[in-house]
C-alpha positions as CSV (number, residue, x, y, z in Angstrom):
1,M,112.8,-19.2,-112.3
2,T,113.9,-21.1,-109.3
3,V,114.5,-18.5,-105.9
4,M,115.7,-20.3,-103.0
5,T,114.2,-19.0,-99.7
6,E,115.1,-21.6,-97.1
7,I,118.6,-21.5,-96.7
8,P,120.4,-22.4,-93.0
9,M,122.5,-19.6,-92.0
10,R,123.6,-18.2,-88.7
11,E,124.2,-14.6,-88.0
12,H,126.3,-12.4,-85.9
13,A,125.8,-8.8,-85.4
14,N,127.8,-6.1,-83.8
15,A,126.3,-3.6,-81.4
16,A,125.4,-0.7,-83.3
17,S,123.2,-3.2,-85.2
18,R,121.8,-4.7,-82.6
19,R,120.2,-1.5,-81.0
20,G,117.7,-1.4,-84.4
21,G,116.6,1.4,-86.5
22,A,115.9,1.7,-90.0
23,P,118.8,2.7,-92.2
24,A,118.6,4.6,-95.6
25,I,121.1,2.4,-97.4
26,S,122.2,-1.4,-96.8
27,I,125.4,-2.1,-98.0
28,L,125.4,-5.9,-99.0
29,V,128.7,-8.0,-99.5
30,P,128.8,-11.2,-100.5
31,F,132.1,-13.2,-100.5
32,Y,133.7,-16.3,-100.9
33,R,137.2,-16.8,-99.3
34,D,137.4,-12.7,-100.5
35,D,138.7,-10.9,-97.5
36,A,136.2,-7.9,-96.9
37,S,138.2,-6.0,-94.6
38,A,139.6,-3.6,-96.6
39,L,136.5,-2.7,-97.6
40,I,134.6,-2.4,-94.6
41,T,137.5,-0.3,-93.2
42,A,137.5,2.1,-95.8
43,L,133.8,2.3,-95.8
44,A,133.3,2.9,-92.3
45,P,134.5,6.9,-92.3
46,L,132.4,7.7,-95.4
47,A,129.1,7.4,-93.5
48,R,129.1,10.6,-92.1
49,D,125.7,9.6,-90.6
50,P,126.4,6.4,-89.1
51,H,122.4,5.9,-88.6
52,D,122.2,5.9,-92.3
53,F,124.0,2.9,-93.1
54,E,124.2,-0.4,-92.5
55,I,126.8,-3.0,-93.7
56,V,125.5,-6.5,-94.3
57,L,128.1,-9.4,-95.3
58,F,126.9,-12.8,-96.4
59,D,129.8,-15.9,-96.3
60,D,128.4,-18.3,-99.0
61,G,129.6,-21.5,-97.1
62,E,132.1,-20.5,-95.1
63,P,135.3,-22.3,-96.5
64,D,137.7,-20.3,-94.5
65,P,136.2,-20.7,-90.9
66,E,139.3,-18.4,-89.9
67,L,138.5,-15.7,-92.7
68,N,134.5,-15.8,-90.8
69,Q,136.1,-15.4,-87.3
70,A,138.7,-12.6,-88.3
71,I,135.3,-10.7,-89.8
72,C,133.1,-11.2,-87.2
73,A,136.1,-9.8,-84.7
74,L,136.5,-6.9,-87.6
75,I,133.1,-5.4,-87.1
76,D,132.5,-5.6,-83.5
77,G,134.6,-3.0,-83.2
78,F,132.8,-0.2,-85.6
79,E,129.5,2.0,-84.7
80,L,128.6,1.7,-87.7
81,P,125.9,-1.1,-88.1
82,M,127.0,-4.6,-89.5
83,R,126.1,-8.1,-89.6
84,L,127.8,-11.1,-91.0
85,L,125.2,-13.8,-92.1
86,T,127.0,-17.3,-92.6
87,S,125.5,-20.1,-94.8
88,V,125.9,-23.9,-93.9
89,R,126.7,-24.6,-97.7
90,N,127.2,-22.7,-100.5
91,R,124.5,-21.3,-102.7
92,G,126.2,-19.2,-105.3
93,R,126.2,-16.0,-106.5
94,A,122.6,-15.5,-107.5
95,A,121.2,-16.9,-104.2
96,G,123.6,-15.3,-101.9
97,R,122.4,-11.9,-103.7
98,N,119.1,-12.6,-103.3
99,L,119.7,-13.4,-99.5
100,L,121.3,-10.4,-98.8
101,A,118.1,-8.4,-100.1
102,G,116.1,-10.0,-98.1
103,Q,118.0,-9.6,-94.8
104,A,118.6,-5.9,-95.8
105,R,116.3,-3.4,-93.7
106,A,116.7,-0.2,-95.6
107,P,114.6,0.9,-98.9
108,W,118.0,1.1,-100.9
109,L,120.4,-1.3,-101.3
110,L,124.3,-1.2,-102.6
111,Y,125.9,-4.3,-103.7
112,L,129.7,-4.6,-103.5
113,D,131.9,-7.0,-103.9
114,A,134.2,-7.9,-101.2
115,D,137.5,-7.2,-103.2
116,M,136.2,-3.8,-104.1
117,T,136.7,-0.7,-102.4
118,P,135.5,3.0,-102.8
119,G,136.8,5.2,-105.4
120,D,137.2,8.1,-103.4
121,D,135.7,9.8,-100.4
122,A,132.6,11.0,-102.0
123,F,131.7,7.8,-103.2
124,L,128.6,7.3,-100.8
125,D,127.8,10.8,-101.1
126,R,126.9,10.4,-105.0
127,Y,124.7,7.4,-104.3
128,H,122.8,9.5,-101.5
129,T,122.8,12.4,-104.1
130,A,121.4,9.8,-106.9
131,I,118.5,9.0,-104.2
132,A,117.2,12.1,-103.2
133,T,117.5,13.7,-107.2
134,D,115.3,10.1,-108.2
135,V,117.5,9.5,-110.9
136,A,116.8,5.9,-111.2
137,D,114.9,3.2,-109.6
138,A,119.0,1.0,-110.2
139,V,121.9,2.8,-110.7
140,F,125.1,1.2,-112.0
141,G,128.4,3.3,-110.9
142,G,130.9,1.6,-112.7
143,Y,134.5,0.0,-112.2
144,E,138.3,1.1,-112.1
145,T,141.3,-1.3,-112.0
146,D,144.2,-0.3,-110.8
147,E,147.5,-1.6,-112.8
148,P,148.7,-4.8,-110.7
149,D,152.4,-5.3,-109.1
150,N,151.7,-9.0,-109.6
151,P,152.9,-9.6,-113.6
152,A,150.4,-12.9,-113.3
153,H,147.3,-10.5,-113.2
154,R,147.9,-8.1,-115.7
155,L,145.8,-9.8,-118.2
156,H,143.1,-9.5,-116.2
157,A,143.6,-5.8,-115.3
158,A,143.7,-5.5,-119.0
159,L,140.6,-7.4,-119.9
160,S,138.7,-5.4,-117.4
161,R,139.9,-2.1,-118.7
162,T,138.9,-3.4,-122.3
163,S,135.6,-4.8,-121.3
164,D,134.1,-3.2,-118.0
165,Q,135.5,-0.1,-117.2
166,H,133.4,2.7,-119.4
167,G,132.4,5.9,-118.3
168,A,128.5,6.4,-117.6
169,A,127.9,7.8,-120.8
170,S,129.3,5.0,-122.8
171,R,127.8,2.6,-120.1
172,N,124.4,4.5,-121.3
173,A,124.4,3.9,-124.7
174,I,125.1,0.1,-124.1
175,G,122.1,0.2,-121.8
176,A,121.1,-2.8,-119.7
177,T,124.1,-5.3,-120.6
178,A,126.5,-2.9,-119.5
179,F,125.2,-3.3,-115.6
180,C,126.9,-5.7,-113.4
181,S,126.0,-7.0,-109.8
182,S,128.1,-5.1,-107.9
183,N,128.8,-1.3,-107.4
184,L,125.1,-1.2,-108.2
185,L,122.5,0.8,-106.3
186,V,118.8,-0.5,-106.7
187,R,115.7,0.1,-104.6
188,A,114.6,-3.0,-102.1
189,E,111.2,-3.2,-103.9
190,V,112.6,-3.5,-107.1
191,M,114.9,-6.6,-105.9
192,R,111.6,-8.0,-104.1
193,D,109.9,-8.0,-107.5
194,C,112.8,-8.8,-109.5
195,P,114.9,-11.2,-107.6
196,Y,118.6,-12.8,-109.5
197,D,117.2,-16.0,-111.0
198,E,118.9,-18.5,-108.8
199,D,119.1,-21.0,-112.2
200,F,122.2,-19.2,-112.8
201,T,124.8,-21.1,-111.0
202,G,128.6,-20.9,-111.1
203,W,130.0,-18.0,-113.0
204,G,128.6,-15.3,-114.9
205,W,125.7,-13.7,-116.6
206,E,123.6,-13.7,-113.9
207,D,123.5,-9.8,-113.4
208,V,123.0,-9.3,-117.1
209,D,119.7,-11.4,-117.0
210,W,119.1,-9.5,-113.9
211,A,119.2,-5.9,-115.7
212,V,117.8,-7.0,-119.4
213,S,114.8,-8.3,-116.9
214,A,114.3,-5.3,-114.3
215,S,114.7,-2.7,-117.4
216,A,111.3,-4.2,-118.9
217,R,109.6,-2.7,-115.7
218,F,112.1,-0.1,-114.1
219,R,114.1,2.6,-114.5
220,L,118.0,2.1,-115.3
221,T,120.6,3.7,-115.1
222,H,124.5,4.4,-115.1
223,I,126.4,7.5,-113.6
224,D,130.4,7.9,-112.6
225,N,131.2,6.7,-109.4
226,P,133.6,4.0,-109.5
227,A,134.5,1.7,-107.1
228,R,138.2,0.0,-107.2
229,H,138.0,-3.6,-108.2
230,G,140.5,-6.0,-106.8
231,G,140.6,-9.6,-106.7
232,L,142.4,-10.2,-110.6
233,Q,142.8,-13.8,-111.2
234,E,145.9,-15.2,-113.5
235,A,145.2,-16.6,-116.7
236,T,144.4,-20.4,-116.0
237,E,141.8,-18.8,-113.7
238,L,140.5,-17.1,-116.2
239,L,140.5,-20.0,-118.7
240,D,138.8,-22.1,-116.6
241,K,136.3,-19.6,-115.2
242,F,135.6,-18.7,-119.2
243,R,134.5,-22.4,-120.2
244,A,132.4,-22.8,-117.3
245,G,130.6,-19.6,-118.1
246,A,129.5,-20.9,-121.7
247,I,126.5,-22.8,-119.9
248,N,125.2,-19.4,-118.5
249,F,125.7,-17.6,-121.4
250,K,123.4,-20.1,-123.2
251,R,120.5,-19.6,-120.4
252,L,120.8,-16.2,-121.3
253,I,120.4,-15.8,-124.9
254,A,117.2,-18.8,-124.5
255,R,116.0,-16.3,-122.0
256,H,116.6,-12.9,-124.0
257,P,116.9,-13.9,-127.9
258,E,117.1,-10.1,-128.4
259,L,120.6,-10.5,-126.9
260,A,121.3,-12.5,-129.7
261,N,123.7,-10.1,-131.5
262,L,125.9,-9.3,-128.5
263,P,129.6,-9.1,-129.5
264,G,130.3,-12.7,-127.8
265,A,127.5,-14.1,-129.5
266,R,128.1,-12.9,-132.9
267,A,131.9,-14.2,-132.1
268,A,130.7,-17.5,-131.3
269,R,128.7,-17.9,-134.1
270,L,131.6,-17.2,-136.8
271,L,133.8,-20.0,-134.7
272,K,131.1,-22.2,-135.0
273,R,131.8,-22.4,-138.7
274,V,135.4,-23.1,-138.8
275,P,136.0,-26.8,-139.2
276,G,138.1,-27.8,-136.2
277,Q,138.0,-24.7,-134.5
278,H,137.8,-26.6,-131.3
279,W,141.7,-27.9,-131.8
280,L,142.8,-24.3,-131.9
281,R,141.9,-24.0,-127.8
282,G,145.3,-25.3,-126.7
283,L,146.6,-22.5,-128.8
284,W,144.2,-19.6,-127.4
285,A,145.4,-21.2,-123.8
286,R,149.1,-21.1,-124.6
287,L,149.0,-17.5,-125.6
288,S,146.8,-16.1,-122.7
289,R,149.2,-17.7,-120.1
290,S,152.7,-16.3,-122.3
291,E,153.4,-13.3,-120.0
292,G,156.0,-12.0,-122.3
293,L,153.5,-11.7,-125.2
294,P,151.8,-8.4,-125.7
295,L,148.6,-7.9,-123.5
296,R,146.4,-7.0,-126.7
297,I,147.3,-10.6,-128.1
298,R,146.7,-12.2,-125.0
299,T,143.3,-10.8,-124.1
300,L,142.3,-11.3,-128.0
301,A,143.3,-15.2,-127.4
302,L,141.2,-15.1,-124.2
303,K,138.4,-14.1,-125.8
304,L,138.6,-16.3,-128.8
305,W,139.1,-19.0,-126.0
306,R,136.0,-18.0,-124.5
307,A,133.7,-17.9,-127.5
308,S,135.1,-21.2,-128.8
309,W,133.4,-22.7,-125.9
310,T,130.2,-20.7,-126.3
311,S,130.0,-21.9,-129.6
312,E,129.4,-25.4,-128.1
313,V,126.3,-24.2,-126.5
314,I,124.4,-21.6,-128.6
């Protein structure tokens, strides 16, 4: 496993952060083009004691300098301690999360994506309770996805609701493989002992790899404390993401052979037996992009597309 430690970067800290002090929870927000303004603005009033929290953001490569400057200006106006770390080049999802963990000052870390917002006003209070009651060493709160106004985003919302949006009871029955890398509360010492594997590059599966690895040594659990997930993508973006993610899935199965019976792996093995199945990818792509079709057909076509590319590498 590779862990990158030398990542050139600059830091912008607001006045509250420069006053120092050790918070109880460091809220860690990596982003790449996504605007974290709504998340920051929604979180700040929920921190009943500003000394209990800090927000640390990480701009991974600064692809949008104007957005970076806007975030700097925004955090300067808050009394809650906030810092923006900016990498001089893109390092990826796993490396960004490891960097944030290394820069955090609190004994507990809460990872959130920049396109998220808290599910309700008790969002941070529930995590305080989870810490106070010592429910686990890492806690995943879950997601909620609103019905999008843009028809081009309805496929992604439907896929999220069927694949990722489950209550705590269902997720606890699944176990570690139901963990995601955002809306994740975790002890800082766990991240020091079990960082994300930075050999997972691009999109996908580094969160499952981390959770399965961590569950062998630490206590992991699920609770009902969802964050609302924005950042929905169009069908073409999802098709590209799932095709590229096949390589990471191969790495996941190589590192954890016991996961070979995950639904995606089983579907890929079945497709692999179908002669010439790769010729059907064009059909599955067209069905996925066809907004006039029922969403259940489009999501099935998208899953078949993903399984087809996975069949090439397992």
